[in-house]
C-alpha positions in Angstrom: 26.3 -15.7 11.3 26.3 -12.5 13.1 24.7 -9.5 10.7 22.4 -11.8 9.1 18.6 -10.9 9.0 16.8 -14.1 10.3 13.9 -14.7 7.8 10.6 -15.9 9.4 9.8 -18.3 7.0 6.2 -19.3 6.8 4.6 -23.2 5.8 1.9 -23.7 3.6 -0.9 -24.1 6.5 0.7 -20.5 7.6 0.2 -19.0 4.7 -3.2 -20.3 4.2 -4.0 -19.0 7.4 -2.6 -15.6 6.8 -4.8 -15.6 3.8 -7.9 -15.4 6.0 -6.6 -12.0 7.8 -5.6 -10.7 4.4 -9.1 -11.1 3.0 -10.3 -9.3 5.9 -7.7 -6.7 5.6 -8.7 -6.3 1.5 -12.7 -6.3 2.2 -12.4 -3.8 5.6 -10.1 -1.4 3.6 -12.6 -1.8 0.5 -15.7 -0.9 2.7 -13.9 2.2 4.1 -13.0 3.5 0.8 -16.2 3.1 -1.0 -18.0 4.4 2.1 -16.1 7.6 2.3 -18.0 10.6 1.4 -17.4 14.6 1.7 -18.8 15.9 4.9 -17.4 13.0 6.9 -15.1 12.9 9.4 -12.1 10.7 9.1 -13.6 9.3 12.6 -16.8 8.6 10.8 -14.4 6.3 8.1 -12.8 4.7 10.8 -15.9 3.3 12.3 -16.8 1.8 8.9 -13.5 -0.4 9.2 -13.8 -1.3 12.9 -17.7 -2.4 12.6 -16.5 -4.3 9.5 -13.9 -6.3 11.3 -15.9 -7.0 14.3 -18.7 -8.6 12.0 -16.4 -10.9 10.6 -14.6 -11.6 14.0 -11.5 -10.2 13.3 -9.3 -7.7 15.7 -7.9 -4.4 14.4 -4.1 -4.8 14.1 -3.6 -1.2 14.7 -5.9 -0.3 17.7 -3.7 -0.4 20.6 -0.7 -0.7 18.8 2.1 1.2 20.6 -0.8 3.6 21.9 -2.4 4.2 18.6 -6.1 4.9 19.4 -7.9 4.2 16.0 -8.6 0.9 13.5 -7.1 2.8 10.6 -4.4 5.2 9.7 -6.4 7.9 8.0 -3.6 10.3 6.1 -4.8 13.5 4.1 -3.2 15.5 1.5 0.3 16.4 2.8 0.1 13.6 5.7 1.9 10.9 4.4 1.2 8.1 6.7 -0.2 7.2 10.4 -2.7 9.9 10.3 -4.9 9.6 13.5 -8.7 9.6 12.5 -10.9 12.5 14.1 -12.8 15.3 14.0 -11.3 16.5 10.4 -13.8 17.2 7.8 -13.4 15.7 4.5 -13.7 17.7 1.0 -14.0 16.9 -2.5 -10.6 16.4 -3.9 -8.8 15.4 -0.7 -6.4 13.0 -1.5 -7.0 10.1 1.0 -4.7 7.5 2.0 -6.4 4.5 4.0 -4.2 2.0 5.9 -5.5 -1.0 7.3 -4.8 -4.1 9.3 -6.6 -6.8 10.5 -5.8 -10.1 12.8 -7.4 -13.5 12.2 -6.5 -16.5 14.5 -3.5 -14.7 15.6 -2.0 -13.9 12.0 -2.0 -10.4 10.6 -2.7 -8.8 7.2 -1.8 -5.1 6.0 -3.1 -2.8 3.4 -2.9 0.5 1.9 -4.6 2.4 -0.6 -4.9 6.3 -2.0 -8.0 7.8 -3.6 -9.4 11.5 -4.2 -12.6 12.0 -2.4 -15.6 13.0 -5.0 -14.0 11.7 -8.1 -16.5 10.6 -10.2 -16.9 6.9 -10.1 -15.6 6.5 -13.8 -12.3 8.7 -12.9 -9.3 6.4 -12.4 -8.7 7.6 -9.3 -11.5 7.5 -7.6 -12.7 5.3 -4.6 -14.8 3.0 -6.4 -11.7 2.6 -9.3 -9.4 2.6 -7.0 -10.8 -0.3 -4.8 -11.5 -2.3 -7.6 -8.3 -2.6 -9.0 -6.6 -3.1 -5.5 -9.1 -6.0 -4.7 -8.3 -7.3 -8.4 -12.0 -7.0 -9.7 -10.2 -4.6 -12.3 -6.8 -4.6 -14.0 -4.2 -3.1 -12.2 -3.0 -0.2 -13.4 0.4 -0.6 -15.9 2.9 1.6 -16.3 2.4 2.4 -19.7 -1.4 3.4 -18.8 -0.4 6.2 -15.8 0.3 9.2 -17.9 -2.8 8.5 -20.4 -4.9 8.0 -17.2 -3.7 10.6 -15.7 -4.9 13.4 -18.3 -2.7 16.1 -16.9 -4.2 15.8 -13.3 -1.8 16.0 -10.2 -3.7 14.0 -8.0 -4.8 11.8 -10.4 -1.0 11.1 -11.7 0.3 11.1 -7.9 -2.2 8.0 -7.3 -1.8 6.0 -10.2 2.1 6.3 -10.2 2.2 5.3 -6.5 -0.1 2.1 -7.3 1.8 1.3 -10.2 5.0 1.3 -8.3 3.8 -0.8 -5.5 3.2 -3.6 -8.3 6.3 -3.0 -9.7 7.8 -3.6 -6.2 5.5 -6.7 -6.1 6.3 -8.1 -9.3 10.3 -8.4 -8.4 9.7 -10.5 -5.7 11.4 -13.4 -7.3 13.0 -16.4 -5.4 16.5 -16.9 -5.3 16.9 -13.1 -6.1 17.6 -10.3 -3.4 14.7 -8.1 -1.5 17.0 -5.2 -2.8 15.1 -5.8 -6.0 11.9 -4.3 -4.5 12.8 -1.0 -4.0 14.9 -1.2 -7.2 11.6 -1.7 -9.2 9.8 0.8 -7.0 12.4 3.7 -7.9 13.2 2.6 -11.2 9.0 3.1 -12.2 9.1 6.5 -10.9 12.1 7.2 -12.2 10.6 6.5 -15.4 7.6 8.8 -14.5 9.9 12.0 -13.8 11.5 11.8 -16.9 10.6 15.0 -19.1 8.7 13.0 -21.6 6.6 11.2 -19.0 5.5 14.4 -17.1 4.9 16.2 -20.2 1.2 16.0 -19.8 1.5 17.5 -16.1 1.5 21.2 -15.7 5.4 23.0 -15.8 4.9 23.6 -12.1 4.5 20.0 -10.7 7.8 18.8 -9.3 8.9 15.4 -9.5 8.0 12.1 -8.0 9.6 11.3 -4.9 9.9 8.4 -2.2 9.4 9.2 1.3 12.8 8.7 3.0 12.8 6.8 6.1 9.6 4.3 5.5 9.8 1.0 4.4 7.6 -2.5 4.2 8.3 -5.3 6.4 7.6 -8.7 7.3 4.2 -9.9 8.5 3.2 -12.7 10.6 2.3 -12.9 14.0 3.5 -9.6 14.5 2.4 -7.0 12.2 5.9 -5.5 11.8 8.8 -8.1 11.8 12.1 -8.6 9.7 12.7 -8.3 6.9 12.9 -4.4 6.2 11.5 -3.8 2.6 12.9 -1.1 1.3 11.2 1.2 -1.3 14.6 2.6 -3.3 18.2 1.5 -4.1 20.1 0.8 -0.9 23.7 -0.5 -0.5 22.7 -2.8 2.0 22.9 -6.7 0.6 19.5 -7.9 1.6 18.5 -11.3 2.0 17.6 -13.3 -0.7 13.9 -14.2 -1.4 12.7 -17.6 -0.4 9.6 -19.3 -0.9 7.7 -19.1 3.0 8.5 -15.3 2.9 5.6 -13.0 3.6 6.2 -9.2 3.3 4.5 -5.9 3.1 5.4 -3.9 0.1 4.4 -0.7 0.4 5.7 2.6 -1.2 5.1 6.0 -0.3 5.4 8.5 -2.8 5.0 12.8 -2.7 4.8 15.3 -5.6 7.6 17.4 -3.8 10.1 16.7 -1.4 11.2 13.1 0.4 11.4 15.3 3.5 9.1 14.7 6.3 8.0 15.4 10.0 6.1 13.7 12.8 3.1 15.9 14.4 3.0 16.5 18.3 0.6 13.6 18.3 3.7 11.3 17.7 2.1 9.4 15.1 0.8 11.5 11.9 4.0 12.1 9.4 3.6 15.1 6.9 5.9 16.5 3.8 8.0 19.1 5.0 6.9 21.1 2.0 3.2 20.5 2.3 3.3 18.2 -1.1 0.8 15.7 -1.7 1.2 12.4 -0.7 0.2 8.8 -1.3 0.5 5.1 0.1 -0.5 1.8 -1.7 0.3 -1.5 0.0 -0.2 -5.2 -0.4 0.6 -8.3 1.8 2.4 -10.7 -0.4 3.3 -14.2 0.5 6.2 -15.9 -1.9 4.9 -19.8 -2.0 6.7 -22.9 -4.3 4.4 -21.9 -7.1 5.1 -18.2 -7.2 3.5 -15.1 -5.6 0.1 -15.0 -4.1 -1.4 -11.4 -2.8 -2.8 -12.2 0.7 -4.6 -9.0 0.8 -6.5 -8.8 -2.5 -9.5 -10.5 -3.2 -8.3 -12.3 -6.3 -4.7 -13.0 -4.6 -3.3 -11.0 -7.2 -4.3 -13.6 -10.0 -5.7 -10.9 -12.6 -2.3 -9.1 -12.4 0.2 -11.8 -12.0 -1.0 -14.8 -14.0 -0.4 -13.3 -17.0 3.2 -12.6 -16.3 3.8 -16.1 -15.1 4.1 -15.2 -11.3 0.9 -15.9 -9.6 1.2 -18.6 -7.1 -1.7 -18.9 -4.9 -2.5 -21.8 -3.0 -6.5 -22.0 -3.3 -6.4 -23.7 -6.4 
């Protein structure tokens, strides 16, 4: 029927093949985060991911994609997404988002995380803690823990709220329900944090969390970006129903300020209009007959999803 989005549903064998790409994507992302130090350039960080992929027989998804010149997208502070690695020197306190994609046997993985450079290892927003949670080595942040863990720090609050909103979106992927539920899950969680009692622990001058306008998640497969569009907020459009075989990237982008952005003259880097900080989290998730399998998490999302009865890995 005209007007309907055609879903490219994957077989179980396809999803297992995508898992291999997802594992390389996840490990390259983690290696890059753990290797990031103040005084390094973003180009130095990009080199970590590039070498990691080549050593494992993978090809960077982003390098050469529509002319993009690097392996990672590295976005710093008020840069939201698609930052080009270069000579920018990172400093302690910078909010850094790394977005990573890898190709194995023709299949793509896509994942992103955000951390604060130079944060103490036991800080919830440090590269060590964020990367461990993203991989499933530590329990994922839950909505009730965001305010307590933020401890009044805006950077930490932004990182944790964005991470938690990603998981809220992932958990909304339910067979038979519409993809609208993903964006609604993301938005509902962030609006919870915008309630006065939730923001009470933050300085009064800190604005609310906003979802970046115009940027979405997407289907993933033999193409890096394919249908369907996966929104990060409520939309009037009636989106397709979730079916086994669906593989999508859930990727909220959140600011501590405006939802409005602009693209720089380099044709890639997207920045907030008001200079507010931004964060970005993403996982590639497969819907199987058994449940959800987070292809870019080392544990497949088991630690987060199994207690909720949602885990559906095909590796058992």
